[in-house]
C-alpha positions, 0 to 999 in steps of 0.5 A, spaced: 240 582 618 238 589 617 244 594 618 243 599 624 242 606 620 247 611 622 245 616 626 245 623 622 250 628 627 247 635 630 249 640 626 254 644 628 253 652 628 255 657 624 263 659 627 262 666 623 256 669 628 256 676 631 259 675 638 255 678 643 257 686 644 258 688 651 254 694 654 257 700 653 261 705 658 260 711 655 255 714 661 259 711 666 264 717 667 270 718 672 271 724 677 277 727 675 281 728 680 280 736 680 273 735 681 274 730 687 280 736 690 277 738 697 278 745 698 279 750 704 276 756 703 278 759 710 286 759 706 284 763 700 285 768 704 292 767 706 293 766 699 292 772 697 296 776 700 302 772 699 299 773 692 298 781 693 306 781 696 309 777 690 305 780 684 303 787 687 310 791 685 306 797 689 305 794 695 297 797 694 292 791 696 291 790 702 286 785 705 279 787 707 275 784 711 266 785 710 263 787 716 255 785 716 250 791 719 246 788 725 239 788 720 238 785 714 234 786 707 231 781 705 227 780 697 221 774 697 216 771 694 210 768 697 209 763 691 212 764 684 207 768 681 206 773 688 210 779 686 216 780 690 217 783 696 222 786 702 222 786 709 228 788 714 231 783 718 233 783 725 237 779 729 232 775 732 229 774 725 236 772 722 237 767 727 229 764 726 231 764 719 237 761 718 234 754 723 228 754 718 233 754 712 237 749 715 230 745 717 229 745 710 235 743 708 235 737 713 228 735 711 231 735 703 237 730 704 234 726 709 239 729 714 245 727 710 244 721 707 241 723 699 247 728 695 244 734 693 247 736 686 247 742 682 249 746 689 252 752 689 256 755 694 257 763 694 264 765 697 266 773 696 273 774 697 275 783 698 281 787 698 282 794 697 287 798 692 290 804 696 292 810 693 296 814 695 293 822 693 285 822 691 283 820 683 283 827 680 291 828 683 293 821 681 291 822 674 294 829 673 299 828 678 301 822 678 300 821 670 297 815 673 291 810 670 287 808 676 282 803 671 289 800 669 291 799 676 285 796 678 285 792 672 292 789 675 289 787 682 283 784 679 287 780 675 291 778 681 286 775 685 283 772 679 289 767 678 289 766 685 282 763 685 282 760 679 289 757 679 291 759 673 295 763 669 293 770 666 293 769 660 288 764 659 284 769 663 285 774 659 282 775 651 288 774 646 286 781 643 287 784 650 295 781 652 299 786 649 295 792 653 295 788 660 302 786 659 303 795 658 302 795 666 302 789 668 309 786 672 312 782 668 311 776 674 303 776 673 304 776 665 310 775 660 313 781 659 311 785 652 315 784 645 321 790 644 317 793 639 311 794 644 315 797 650 318 803 644 311 805 643 309 804 650 316 809 652 314 814 646 308 814 649 310 814 656 314 821 654 309 826 650 305 825 656 310 827 661 312 832 657 305 835 657 304 834 664 302 838 669 307 841 675 306 838 681 303 844 685 301 843 693 296 839 694 292 836 699 295 830 701 288 826 702 288 818 699 283 815 696 282 808 695 277 802 691 275 796 694 275 790 689 271 784 690 271 777 687 265 772 688 267 764 688 261 760 685 262 753 687 
């Protein structure tokens, strides 16, 4: 009898075949805790006032309320190629324009069902820096640089708003100069060499400063405003 032929086995696939590469996840970005943190804007004035008491050695910063005028001025364009126009809005016109803006926002977002990306919210926070005398008497009689005082006040507000130390908000080449007129709580104290040079300069200024004479007791102030763009 004729023997039955043995069937050839199926070829075994090569074990060195390239495995399938999983899809890249580089495009998936998880929001950080800082980005998802909720901000209560009503608490910002309280935080600023607390920081004023801690950092302002002269106790000259005061919270300021910005009162809006009754009539507003609006700059607008009827179309993209139209020239810029200005008009004055009364109280009733302001209410009408506000309703138009919210109606447009409601239509764009489909009553809030769609998110709006790249939106910017501006919050203005103001504080007033009060001087005991006029600017001229502050410079000549008190031998005080008002610009340095205002820089310190602005720095106090900036560290509170941005929640960062002062050194991260100032360029390194200006650290030594700011440390000379800033509280050690706000900026670390300067080196011994910087203190020595500062005392020497102050001594020369005091020796050449004019004597105080009878002058008016009027005071001056300067309002410092910080705008938050979030």
